[in-house]
C-alpha positions as CSV (number, residue, x, y, z in Angstrom):
1,M,14.8,120.6,-40.2
2,P,14.8,117.3,-42.1
3,A,16.1,114.1,-40.5
4,T,19.6,113.2,-41.6
5,R,22.2,110.6,-40.7
6,W,23.5,110.7,-37.2
7,I,27.1,110.9,-38.4
8,P,27.1,113.1,-41.5
9,S,30.7,112.4,-42.4
10,L,30.4,108.6,-42.2
11,K,32.1,106.9,-45.2
12,G,32.3,103.3,-44.2
13,V,32.2,100.8,-41.4
14,P,34.6,101.6,-38.5
15,K,38.0,99.9,-38.4
16,G,39.3,98.3,-35.3
17,S,37.4,98.0,-32.0
18,S,36.6,100.0,-28.9
19,P,36.2,98.8,-25.3
20,L,32.6,97.9,-24.4
21,P,30.9,100.6,-22.4
22,E,30.4,99.9,-18.7
23,G,27.4,97.5,-18.2
24,F,27.4,96.5,-21.9
25,K,28.4,92.9,-21.7
26,E,26.3,91.1,-24.3
27,W,27.6,92.5,-27.6
28,D,26.9,89.2,-29.4
29,L,23.2,89.4,-28.4
30,W,23.0,93.1,-29.4
31,L,24.2,92.1,-32.9
32,G,21.3,89.7,-33.3
33,P,21.3,88.2,-36.8
34,A,23.9,90.8,-38.2
35,A,27.3,89.5,-39.1
36,D,29.7,89.2,-36.2
37,R,32.1,92.1,-35.8
38,P,34.0,93.8,-33.0
39,F,32.3,96.5,-31.0
40,H,33.2,100.0,-32.0
41,E,32.0,103.2,-30.3
42,T,30.7,104.4,-33.7
43,Y,27.8,101.9,-33.4
44,A,26.4,103.0,-30.1
45,P,24.5,104.4,-28.4
46,V,22.3,105.8,-31.2
47,T,24.5,105.9,-34.3
48,W,23.7,102.2,-35.2
49,R,20.9,103.7,-37.2
50,D,23.4,104.8,-39.9
51,F,24.3,101.2,-40.8
52,W,22.1,99.0,-43.0
53,D,22.8,96.0,-40.8
54,F,21.1,97.7,-37.9
55,G,18.9,100.5,-39.1
56,L,17.0,102.1,-42.1
57,G,18.5,105.6,-42.3
58,A,16.7,108.8,-41.5
59,L,13.5,107.9,-43.3
60,G,13.1,104.5,-41.6
61,D,14.2,106.0,-38.2
62,F,12.1,109.2,-38.0
63,G,9.9,109.2,-41.1
64,C,6.8,107.9,-39.3
65,H,7.1,110.7,-36.7
66,D,7.9,113.4,-39.2
67,M,4.9,112.6,-41.4
68,D,2.3,112.0,-38.7
69,A,0.9,115.5,-38.6
70,A,0.3,115.7,-42.3
71,T,-1.2,112.2,-42.4
72,W,-3.6,112.9,-39.6
73,A,-4.5,116.5,-40.8
74,F,-5.4,115.3,-44.3
75,N,-6.9,111.9,-43.1
76,L,-4.6,110.1,-45.5
77,S,-4.6,106.3,-46.0
78,A,-2.0,104.3,-47.8
79,P,-0.4,106.1,-50.8
80,E,-1.0,104.8,-54.4
81,S,2.7,105.0,-55.0
82,V,5.9,106.0,-53.3
83,Q,9.3,107.0,-54.8
84,I,12.3,107.4,-52.5
85,F,15.7,108.6,-53.7
86,P,18.8,108.6,-51.6
87,S,20.5,111.9,-50.9
88,G,24.2,112.1,-50.2
89,Y,26.7,109.4,-49.8
90,S,25.6,105.8,-49.1
91,D,26.9,102.3,-50.0
92,K,26.1,98.7,-49.2
93,D,27.0,99.3,-45.5
94,I,26.0,103.0,-44.9
95,T,22.5,104.5,-45.1
96,P,22.1,107.7,-47.2
97,Y,22.7,111.0,-45.6
98,G,19.0,111.6,-46.2
99,E,16.2,110.7,-48.6
100,I,13.9,112.6,-50.9
101,G,10.5,111.0,-51.1
102,Y,7.4,111.5,-53.3
103,Y,4.1,110.0,-51.9
104,H,1.2,110.0,-54.3
105,F,-2.3,109.7,-52.8
106,K,-5.5,109.0,-54.6
107,E,-8.0,111.9,-54.8
108,K,-10.5,111.7,-52.0
109,G,-13.5,114.0,-52.3
110,K,-12.1,117.6,-52.5
111,Q,-8.7,116.4,-51.3
């Protein structure tokens, strides 16, 4: 199964705020260099990955893991070119539902 966004129905940044979870006292530090905003349960614990301010979508989140086996099995180095196309809804705040990627590798011996 391909990696997808954690919240498939996400269509924008959450409105309003939620109480901080127990033990989560440093929201401003968690935000780091991202714009200040109120805490909302939609951001945590793992769904922060669906927002460009915090993550890189499914490909940036799990791509390295999903492609490991093929990379090792075929002894691949860096590709000559990469084309990535968003799949599903995305906007300036929300990462795409998924991505379709084409990786082009230089011929190597019989590979």
